[in-house]
PLY file of the C-alpha trace (Angstrom):
ply
format ascii 1.0
element vertex 257
property float x
property float y
property float z
element edge 256
property int vertex1
property int vertex2
end_header
0.00 0.00 0.00
1.26 3.48 -0.84
1.22 6.39 1.62
-0.11 9.92 1.10
0.61 12.88 3.36
-2.02 15.64 3.41
-1.60 19.01 5.12
-4.74 20.75 6.33
-6.44 17.35 6.26
-9.26 17.83 8.75
-11.58 20.05 6.71
-12.58 21.08 3.22
-10.43 20.05 0.28
-7.90 18.33 2.55
-10.61 16.16 4.10
-11.93 15.33 0.64
-8.44 14.20 -0.41
-8.23 12.05 2.73
-11.60 10.39 2.05
-10.79 9.69 -1.59
-7.27 8.38 -1.01
-8.34 6.21 1.92
-11.16 4.82 -0.21
-8.60 3.98 -2.89
-6.54 2.04 -0.34
-3.76 4.48 0.47
-2.34 4.73 3.97
-2.35 8.32 5.20
-0.31 10.80 7.20
-2.78 13.44 8.35
-1.35 16.87 9.19
-3.16 19.76 10.88
-2.99 21.90 14.01
-5.79 20.28 16.03
-4.73 16.94 17.52
-8.21 15.94 18.64
-9.73 16.47 15.21
-6.84 14.59 13.60
-7.35 11.60 15.87
-11.08 11.53 15.18
-10.42 11.71 11.44
-7.76 8.98 11.59
-10.05 6.65 13.54
-12.97 7.19 11.17
-10.88 6.56 8.04
-9.22 3.49 9.56
-12.53 1.98 10.63
-14.26 2.71 7.33
-11.52 1.77 4.88
-9.11 -0.45 6.81
-6.11 1.76 6.08
-3.45 3.01 8.47
-3.81 6.70 9.32
-0.92 8.40 11.09
-1.48 11.67 12.96
1.04 14.52 12.82
0.15 17.72 14.65
1.95 20.69 13.10
1.38 24.40 12.60
2.85 25.33 9.22
2.96 28.97 10.23
5.94 28.07 12.43
9.44 26.81 11.67
9.00 23.94 14.12
5.78 22.85 12.42
7.31 22.88 8.95
10.41 21.06 10.22
8.28 18.30 11.78
6.59 17.59 8.45
9.92 17.83 6.58
11.32 15.17 8.90
8.41 12.83 8.21
8.72 13.34 4.45
12.45 12.57 4.61
11.87 9.20 6.34
13.05 6.64 3.76
11.87 3.66 5.84
8.25 4.87 5.80
8.25 6.63 2.46
5.54 9.06 1.39
4.44 8.43 -2.21
2.04 11.37 -2.58
2.22 14.78 -0.92
-0.82 17.07 -0.92
0.12 20.59 0.17
-3.36 21.82 1.01
-2.98 23.89 4.20
-3.92 27.53 3.72
-6.12 30.40 4.82
-7.41 33.81 3.81
-7.21 37.22 5.46
-10.24 39.48 5.64
-9.61 42.89 4.16
-7.88 44.63 1.30
-4.22 45.60 1.08
-3.12 47.79 4.04
-6.26 46.75 5.94
-4.52 43.51 6.96
-1.57 43.62 9.37
1.86 42.90 7.94
2.22 40.11 10.49
-0.85 38.34 9.09
0.36 38.87 5.53
3.76 37.35 6.37
2.09 34.40 8.09
0.11 33.75 4.91
3.29 33.81 2.84
4.96 31.39 5.25
2.11 28.87 4.96
1.37 29.31 1.25
4.92 29.75 -0.04
7.70 28.79 2.38
5.95 25.69 3.68
5.04 24.57 0.16
8.64 25.07 -1.02
10.20 23.25 1.91
7.75 20.34 2.00
7.81 19.85 -1.75
11.61 19.81 -1.65
11.71 17.32 1.24
9.24 15.02 -0.52
10.64 15.11 -4.04
14.22 14.49 -2.97
13.37 11.02 -1.70
10.81 10.45 -4.48
13.46 11.12 -7.12
15.75 8.56 -5.47
12.98 5.93 -5.75
12.00 7.02 -9.25
8.35 7.58 -8.43
6.01 9.85 -6.50
3.66 12.78 -6.81
2.98 16.21 -5.32
-0.27 18.17 -5.51
0.09 21.80 -4.45
-3.34 23.34 -3.89
-3.41 26.84 -5.36
-6.50 28.73 -6.60
-7.98 30.38 -9.67
-7.13 33.57 -7.74
-3.57 32.91 -8.95
-4.52 34.18 -12.40
-5.95 37.59 -11.47
-4.32 40.62 -9.81
-6.11 40.47 -6.50
-4.14 40.93 -3.27
-1.64 38.90 -1.30
-3.74 35.74 -1.38
-3.81 35.67 -5.17
-0.13 36.59 -5.33
0.83 33.74 -3.01
-1.19 31.27 -5.07
0.39 32.58 -8.26
3.74 31.74 -6.70
2.50 28.20 -5.98
1.51 27.74 -9.63
4.77 29.10 -11.04
6.92 27.17 -8.58
5.07 23.90 -9.15
5.18 24.07 -12.93
8.85 25.07 -12.91
9.79 22.24 -10.54
7.75 19.80 -12.64
9.75 20.78 -15.70
13.07 20.34 -13.85
12.01 16.88 -12.62
10.61 15.69 -15.95
11.70 12.12 -16.65
12.49 11.38 -13.00
9.24 9.55 -12.31
8.08 12.36 -9.98
4.94 14.26 -10.96
4.04 17.73 -9.67
0.75 19.53 -10.24
-0.83 22.78 -9.10
-4.54 22.34 -8.37
-6.55 25.54 -8.90
-10.12 25.38 -7.57
-12.65 28.17 -7.43
-15.13 28.63 -4.57
-15.50 25.44 -2.51
-17.75 25.09 0.53
-15.24 24.59 3.34
-14.31 26.26 6.63
-12.02 28.63 4.70
-14.39 31.60 4.51
-15.77 31.14 8.02
-12.29 31.13 9.55
-11.42 34.33 7.70
-14.67 36.01 8.77
-15.82 36.28 5.15
-19.46 36.36 4.18
-20.50 34.04 1.34
-24.20 34.78 0.87
-23.44 37.12 -2.03
-21.53 34.48 -4.06
-23.69 33.06 -6.88
-24.66 29.42 -6.48
-23.18 28.45 -9.84
-19.68 29.42 -8.64
-19.59 26.82 -5.85
-17.75 23.53 -6.40
-18.13 20.18 -4.65
-14.92 19.23 -2.82
-15.19 15.50 -3.57
-15.72 16.07 -7.30
-12.89 18.59 -7.29
-10.49 16.06 -5.77
-11.55 13.31 -8.17
-10.90 15.58 -11.16
-7.58 16.75 -9.71
-6.29 13.23 -9.13
-7.35 12.27 -12.64
-5.36 15.21 -14.03
-2.32 14.20 -11.96
-2.51 10.64 -13.32
-2.58 12.08 -16.85
0.63 13.99 -16.20
-0.83 17.50 -16.09
1.13 20.16 -14.20
-1.87 22.49 -13.86
-5.44 21.50 -13.06
-8.48 23.79 -13.18
-10.97 21.03 -12.51
-14.31 22.42 -13.64
-15.65 23.54 -17.04
-17.11 26.73 -15.56
-13.81 27.92 -14.19
-11.91 26.75 -17.26
-14.16 29.03 -19.30
-13.58 31.93 -16.91
-9.82 31.41 -17.06
-10.03 31.44 -20.85
-11.58 34.91 -20.66
-8.93 36.02 -18.19
-6.14 35.03 -20.58
-7.37 37.38 -23.32
-8.34 40.31 -21.07
-5.82 43.19 -20.86
-4.15 43.31 -17.43
-5.15 46.92 -16.76
-8.80 46.15 -17.41
-8.56 42.87 -15.53
-7.22 44.64 -12.45
-10.23 46.95 -12.31
-12.69 44.10 -12.87
-11.15 41.88 -10.20
-11.07 44.75 -7.72
-14.80 45.39 -8.21
-15.53 41.65 -8.17
-13.53 41.27 -4.98
-15.59 43.94 -3.27
-18.79 42.29 -4.50
-17.95 38.66 -3.78
-15.11 38.98 -1.28
-14.97 39.46 2.51
-17.99 41.11 4.08
0 1
1 2
2 3
3 4
4 5
5 6
6 7
7 8
8 9
9 10
10 11
11 12
12 13
13 14
14 15
15 16
16 17
17 18
18 19
19 20
20 21
21 22
22 23
23 24
24 25
25 26
26 27
27 28
28 29
29 30
30 31
31 32
32 33
33 34
34 35
35 36
36 37
37 38
38 39
39 40
40 41
41 42
42 43
43 44
44 45
45 46
46 47
47 48
48 49
49 50
50 51
51 52
52 53
53 54
54 55
55 56
56 57
57 58
58 59
59 60
60 61
61 62
62 63
63 64
64 65
65 66
66 67
67 68
68 69
69 70
70 71
71 72
72 73
73 74
74 75
75 76
76 77
77 78
78 79
79 80
80 81
81 82
82 83
83 84
84 85
85 86
86 87
87 88
88 89
89 90
90 91
91 92
92 93
93 94
94 95
95 96
96 97
97 98
98 99
99 100
100 101
101 102
102 103
103 104
104 105
105 106
106 107
107 108
108 109
109 110
110 111
111 112
112 113
113 114
114 115
115 116
116 117
117 118
118 119
119 120
120 121
121 122
122 123
123 124
124 125
125 126
126 127
127 128
128 129
129 130
130 131
131 132
132 133
133 134
134 135
135 136
136 137
137 138
138 139
139 140
140 141
141 142
142 143
143 144
144 145
145 146
146 147
147 148
148 149
149 150
150 151
151 152
152 153
153 154
154 155
155 156
156 157
157 158
158 159
159 160
160 161
161 162
162 163
163 164
164 165
165 166
166 167
167 168
168 169
169 170
170 171
171 172
172 173
173 174
174 175
175 176
176 177
177 178
178 179
179 180
180 181
181 182
182 183
183 184
184 185
185 186
186 187
187 188
188 189
189 190
190 191
191 192
192 193
193 194
194 195
195 196
196 197
197 198
198 199
199 200
200 201
201 202
202 203
203 204
204 205
205 206
206 207
207 208
208 209
209 210
210 211
211 212
212 213
213 214
214 215
215 216
216 217
217 218
218 219
219 220
220 221
221 222
222 223
223 224
224 225
225 226
226 227
227 228
228 229
229 230
230 231
231 232
232 233
233 234
234 235
235 236
236 237
237 238
238 239
239 240
240 241
241 242
242 243
243 244
244 245
245 246
246 247
247 248
248 249
249 250
250 251
251 252
252 253
253 254
254 255
255 256
């Protein structure tokens, strides 16, 4: 049985990855900040699917938390075959309304942790000649909209660049770019969601299934829904100056309330 490590595993997209991978017979290393929730999740997945679920409590906003996950990924005796860098959060407010401390924390989780954990995982994967990494980004990566979008744009560029450098090694890397997904993300950030149109919401389980299918096909970028693929097609041909104004107005309409 192969082993997958998932950060931010206890809710939302991370929990959907855990359910799907456990159902497919993968052992799991579940990573999040809340030990009690991790243990409950591990017990449920073990009892339902008969897989082994290891619990690793770590806060990826801290050096110690990142180092703990790096150490687990570097363990050659209990190798991780698939890494899902899913942990992340949003800050409520526009630029200069959010404290610099909160902005830097976001960059540590979205960028530094992703860089360090991807590096720790792929080093041992390359030695074995197999493995995969899914870095969860966002369609926000493709529009000029604040620190969150900028951090996710970094995830996309880093992932695709690393995938190119590791081509032929047996290690696959992919950036997964969802749109709005009903998770705890918005609630934790204090963001209202009642003004977001129903058609923009995605199902986390379907999102994960499409993402894993794209990874198996060797894609380095996955926008796993026809609606968002169409939107991203429009984004590509829209002048950046115009796009900036549109995304700013859209952010005020559909963003934090």
